[in-house]
C-alpha positions as CSV (number, residue, x, y, z in Angstrom):
1,Q,0.0,0.0,0.0
2,V,1.4,3.4,-1.1
3,Q,0.2,6.8,0.0
4,L,0.8,9.8,-2.4
5,V,0.5,13.4,-1.3
6,E,0.7,16.3,-3.8
7,S,1.7,19.8,-2.8
8,G,2.8,23.1,-4.4
9,G,-0.3,24.1,-6.3
10,G,-1.6,27.6,-6.3
11,L,-2.6,30.7,-8.2
12,V,-0.2,32.2,-10.7
13,Q,-0.4,34.6,-13.7
14,A,0.1,33.4,-17.2
15,G,3.8,33.0,-17.9
16,G,4.6,32.2,-14.4
17,S,6.0,29.0,-12.8
18,L,5.1,26.5,-10.2
19,R,6.7,23.4,-8.9
20,L,4.5,20.5,-7.7
21,S,5.8,17.8,-5.4
22,C,4.5,14.3,-4.8
23,A,5.7,12.6,-1.7
24,A,5.3,8.8,-1.5
25,S,5.1,6.8,1.7
26,G,4.4,3.2,2.7
27,R,5.6,0.4,0.5
28,T,8.0,1.4,-2.2
29,F,8.1,0.2,-5.8
30,S,11.6,1.0,-6.9
31,G,11.9,0.8,-10.7
32,N,8.2,1.3,-11.3
33,P,7.0,4.5,-13.1
34,M,5.2,7.4,-11.7
35,G,3.1,10.0,-13.5
36,W,1.3,13.3,-13.4
37,F,-2.2,13.7,-14.7
38,R,-4.6,16.7,-14.7
39,Q,-8.3,17.2,-15.0
40,A,-10.2,20.4,-15.6
41,P,-14.0,20.7,-15.0
42,G,-15.9,19.1,-17.9
43,K,-12.8,17.6,-19.4
44,E,-11.2,14.1,-19.5
45,R,-8.3,13.3,-17.3
46,E,-5.2,14.2,-19.3
47,F,-1.8,12.7,-19.2
48,V,0.9,15.2,-18.3
49,A,4.1,13.4,-17.7
50,A,5.7,10.1,-16.6
51,I,9.0,9.0,-15.2
52,S,10.8,5.8,-14.5
53,W,11.3,5.6,-10.8
54,S,14.8,4.0,-11.0
55,G,15.8,5.3,-14.4
56,G,16.1,8.5,-16.3
57,R,13.3,8.0,-18.9
58,T,10.6,10.6,-19.2
59,D,7.5,11.1,-21.3
60,Y,5.3,14.2,-21.7
61,G,1.9,15.0,-23.1
62,S,2.0,17.1,-26.3
63,S,0.4,20.1,-24.6
64,V,3.1,20.5,-22.0
65,K,6.2,19.3,-23.8
66,G,8.9,21.9,-23.7
67,R,7.3,23.7,-20.7
68,F,7.1,21.1,-18.0
69,T,9.8,18.9,-16.5
70,I,9.3,15.8,-14.4
71,S,12.0,14.7,-12.0
72,R,12.6,12.7,-8.9
73,D,14.7,12.5,-5.8
74,N,15.1,8.9,-4.8
75,T,16.5,9.9,-1.4
76,K,13.2,11.6,-0.5
77,N,10.8,9.3,-2.3
78,T,9.5,12.4,-4.1
79,V,8.6,13.2,-7.7
80,Y,8.4,16.8,-8.9
81,L,6.7,18.6,-11.8
82,Q,8.3,21.9,-12.7
83,M,5.8,23.9,-14.7
84,N,7.1,27.0,-16.6
85,S,5.5,29.4,-19.0
86,L,2.1,28.5,-17.6
87,K,-1.0,29.2,-19.6
88,P,-4.7,29.6,-18.5
89,E,-5.4,26.3,-20.2
90,D,-3.1,24.6,-17.7
91,T,-5.6,25.3,-15.0
92,A,-6.7,22.0,-13.5
93,L,-6.5,19.7,-10.6
94,Y,-3.2,17.9,-10.8
95,Y,-2.8,14.3,-9.6
96,C,0.2,12.2,-8.9
97,A,0.0,8.5,-9.6
98,A,2.1,5.4,-9.3
99,R,2.1,2.0,-10.9
100,A,2.5,-1.3,-9.0
101,Y,4.1,-2.8,-12.1
102,S,6.9,-1.9,-14.4
103,G,6.3,0.0,-17.7
104,M,5.7,3.6,-18.3
105,S,2.2,4.5,-19.4
106,R,0.0,7.4,-20.5
107,T,-3.2,5.5,-19.5
108,P,-4.8,6.4,-16.1
109,E,-6.3,3.0,-15.8
110,L,-2.9,1.4,-15.5
111,Y,-1.9,3.3,-12.4
112,D,-2.7,1.8,-9.1
113,Y,-2.1,4.6,-6.6
114,W,-3.3,8.2,-6.7
115,G,-3.0,11.3,-4.6
116,Q,-5.8,13.6,-3.7
117,G,-4.7,16.3,-6.2
118,T,-3.5,19.8,-5.9
119,Q,-5.2,22.7,-7.6
120,V,-3.3,24.8,-10.2
121,T,-5.0,28.0,-11.4
122,V,-3.4,30.2,-14.1
123,S,-5.0,33.6,-14.6
124,S,-4.8,35.6,-17.8
């Protein structure tokens, strides 16, 4: 059983930056991927980024590629999402997720553990 807690959300103006954190506790799954997803009201849950927990492989959704960076600190069991050049359309509830099995994925249904989400609001 793994607990995930997101933090770092807030209100920023367009063009600004935020850094989200996802702290994992409980049983660890070294080598398994983690990801970030987001969901805005009335929209489908959207893939944002994924990272291999024990490796350096990353993957990004097309709407955030070049602006967002996913990273990890394996000494703290924490995954980060650095968000730069934020746009109003980035406004959403951002979720951290972890898989119980190996293999990076963009599919929410393949993730086994989820945080409660942290709100990111970008004003124009």
